[in-house]
N, C-alpha and C positions, 0 to 999 in steps of 0.2 A: 787604778784611778787616773784619769787624764787631767791635764792642766786645765784649770778654770771650773773643775767640778767641785761640789760642795763636799764637806766632810763633817762628821760629828764624832767626837770621841766618846768613850764609854761614860765617863763622868757626866758629859752633857746629856747623853741619852738617859742615864738614870735620873738626872735632875729634871728633865722634861717630864718623865713618867711621875715623879714625886709631886711636881707642881700641878700637873693636869689630870693625873689619874691616881690620886693618893691611895686608893684601895689596892693598887698594884705596886706600891713603893717598896715593899719588902721582898719582892721578887728579884732574883738574880738577873742582871743585864750582861749579856756577854756578845761580843762580836762574832759573827759567822764568816769564815773565810769563804771567799767567793771570787769567780772571775767576772762577776757582773759588772756591767757598765751603765746600768740604768737606776738600780737601787742599792743603797748600802743596808745590809741586814743585821739585825740583832736578835738573839733569843731573849724572850722575856720569860723566865721561869721555864717550866717544861711544857706549857700549853699555848704560848702565843710567840709571834714574831713581830718586830718593828721594822717598818720598810721607810727608809728615808731616801726619797729621790736625789740622785747625784747631780742632775742638770737643773740649773736655774730656769724657772718658768714664771710667767706672770700669774699673780694669785688667782685670778678668775679662771685662766686656762687650766692651771693645775687643779682647781676645785671641780671643774667640769670633767677633767679627765679622771680624777679619783672617783667621782660619782658614777661615771660610765663604767669604769674598771670594776667597781664594787658591784654594780647591778649585774654585770656579766658573770662575776664570780659566784653570786648567789644563784644566778639562773643555772650555771654550769653544776653547782653543787646539788641542785634540785633533781637533776637528771643522770648524774654520774653513777656509775656502777661501783665506784670506789670513793673513799673521802678525798676531798679537796679543800684548800684554804677558804675561809669565809672572812670578810671584813668584820672587825669588832668595834673599831673606833677610829675617829680622824683626830690627829693632834694638830694643835695650832703653832705657828712660829713661837720661838721662845729663845732664851739664852742658849748660844751655841748651835742654833740652826734656824734660818731665816724664813722657812716656808711650811707649808703643811705636810704632814707625815701620817702614816697609818699603822694601825694595830690590826693583825690577822691571826687567825688560828694557825697552829703548827701542825703539820701532817707528818707522822712518823713513817720512816721507811729509808731504804738505801736506794741511791741513784742506780738506774739500770746503765749497763755498759755494754758495748759490742763485744768486749773481751769475754764476759761472763755470760752474756744472754743471747748471743747471735744465733745459736741453734736451738733456742728453747721454744718448742711447739706449745708448751703450756702458756708461756707468756704471750705468744702470738694469739692464742685463743682468748686470753683475757683482755688483749688490746682490741680484738675484733669484737667482743661483747661490749666493750666501752664505746667503740665507734658505732655499733648498731644502735646504742642508747642515744648518742648525740644526733645521729642522723634521723632518727625517728621523732625527734623534737619538733614541734611546730615552730616554723620561722615567724609566725604570725604576721606574714606579709612583708617581713624584712628581706632586703636583697643586698648582695654585695655591690658596693658602688665606688670601690676604690681602684687602685692600680697594683700591678705586680701579683705575687702569689695569691691565689684565690679567685682571680679574674682572668682577663685577657692576657695571655702570656706575652704578647707583642708589647705591651705597656712596659716590659722590663728590658726593651732592647738597649736603651742607653746605659743602664746599669750593667747589663751583660757585656757591653762594649767595654766599660771600665775593668770588669773581671778579667776579660780576654787580654787586654793590654797589659795589665799588671802582672798577669800569670805567664808571660812570655819567658822561656827559658826553665819554667817550673813544670808546666803541663803541656800536653800535645795540643796546642791551641788551634791549629788548622783543623784537626778532627773535632774538637769541641765545637768550633764554629759551625761546621757541617751538621753536627747533631742538633745545635741550636736552631738552624735554619728549618730542620724538620719539626723539632718540638714546638716552635712558636706557631706552627700552623695547626696544631692539634685543636679540635673543637672542644667545646665544654663537655664534661663527662656526664652531665645531666643537670636538673634543676638544682638550684643552690640549696644546700642543706646546712644545718647547724655544724660547726666545725670548732675544735679547740684552737687551731690557727698556728700553733707551734709545737707540734706533737713530736719533739725531739728526745732522745734518751735522757737528758738532763731533767726533763720535766716529768719522767715516769719513776715512781718510787716503788720499789719491790721488797719483798721478803722471800728470799730464795728465788724461786721462779714465778711466784705469784705477784700479780700487780696489786698493790695495796694503796696507792695514792696517786694523784695527778696534781701538778702545781703550774703556776703561771697560766691561770684560766681567765685572766682579765680581758683577753681578746675573743672569748666565746661569741661566735656570731656566724652569719650565713655566709657561704662561699662555695665555690666548686668542691664537692665532696672529696675529689682526688687530692686536695690540699693536705689533709691529715695522713695520707699515705706516706708522707715524709718519713714517719716512724719505720717504714719498712726498710727503706734503703739506708737510713741512718743506723739501724739496730740489728736487723735480721739478715741472716744468710739466705741463700736461694731456697733450701727447703722450707724454712721458717716463713719466708715470704708467700711461698705457695699455700701453707696452712692459712695465713691471713686472708689470701685472696679467695681461697675455697670457702672460708667461713663467712665472708662477706659477699660472696657470689659476684665478684668483680668482673666485668666484661673487658674485652679487648681495649675499647676506647678509653675507659677509666684507667686501666692498667697502664697504657701507654703514657698518659698524662700524669699519672702518679709515679711513674719510674719503676713499676714492678717488672722484674725480669730484664732491666736495663741497667747493668752494673755500673756504667759510667755516667749515668744521668746527672749524678751530683758533681761530676769532675770539674765542670766550669765554675761552680760555686764553691770549690774546695778551699781556695785560698785567696786572700787579698794581701799580698806582701807589703810589709813596711819594715825593710831589713834593719833600719837604724833603731827599731824599737827594742830589739833584744829580747822580745817575748817569744816563748815556746809555743808551738802548736797545741791547742786544747786537746786533751786526751781523746775525745770522741772523734775529732777531725783526724788525728794521727792514726787511730785505729782504722778508719775508713781508707786512709792513704795507704796504710800498710797492706790492707787486703787488695788494693789495687796496684801495688808495686811502686808507689810513689814514695821517695825517700824523704827524711826529715828535711823541712825547710822552715824559715823563720817567718811567722805570720802574727797577725793579731785578730783576724776574725775571718769567718767564712764569707764569701760574696753575698751570700743569702741574708747578711745581716745589714745590707745597705738599704738604700731608699726603696728599692724594688720590692722589699718585703713588708713595707707599711701597708697595712690594709685598713680601708675605711669602709664601714658598712652602716646601713640604717638599722642601728641595733634596737633592742627591745626598749631602750631608754630614748632613742632618737639621737643619742650622742655618739661620739667616735672615740673610743679608747686609743691611747698611744700604743703602737705596736712596739714591742721590745725587740731587742737584737739577737745576737747569737746565743746558742745554748750556754746556760750559766749556772750550773751545778744546783744543788738542793737548796741552796740559800734563798731561792725565789719562793719560799713557801709562805 
């Protein structure tokens, strides 16, 4: 938790439930460990989760954000091949917490990891089935209208410059700059399709090798379809990526834009150092780094979590959900 962010202790969370939703007052309230920087998460019994935004926001802005996010979550759940969280209620400010918060359903499953699932063709096929379902969903005329991932890659030039500058001495920056000069000129891979928007391993829930749930679905909306291929190079090794590519019949243009077959495509966004923080590299990042021969370094987030990842789109609600940052464990359920 960063300085200036909100907090709510277990007793306050339980009191908010008892005051506003007395029918849940007897359920156990327990905090969920998370690397998240957007929401503080509690389990409520075995069926629900409580999400308390960590960052202070104007009440009207937060209400619109939650409404848009909840609409996107419901839309995603309606087309997903596996369970995903849905909103149940919105809580009001109260003792111990000064702004709106929300109650969602809890989705069971273990978080996918590159260590356990990199070579899983079974999981790659399940992910492909999910992406087919999302891509076949009618955008209802909505289009991506933001900047960064999901749109014109050149919109991320400023943020990539930050990544390059802060990664000097940690990564082969000159090579990464050359790669970026090539990547930023790649054309769109096709018409906008409905996408999850942050399909990293931390948002995939599995049982063994089978995909059993998807979380963090509040950004469901139209974008370049290659956006969701982030899962390929975050999670899978080369053979499993080829399974995903074959299942989706991905052409050369989309493969290039999505990073399939380019093992260093995420290198430029691998780290944004802040050495004085003392935080360790998140496990998913370290696994990717290990596979690329990059040793341990001190980081707080991937460069992809910066402003270049925010995506705005004319969603089904006409509003714009806030994009969340780096991969943040199963607590975002």
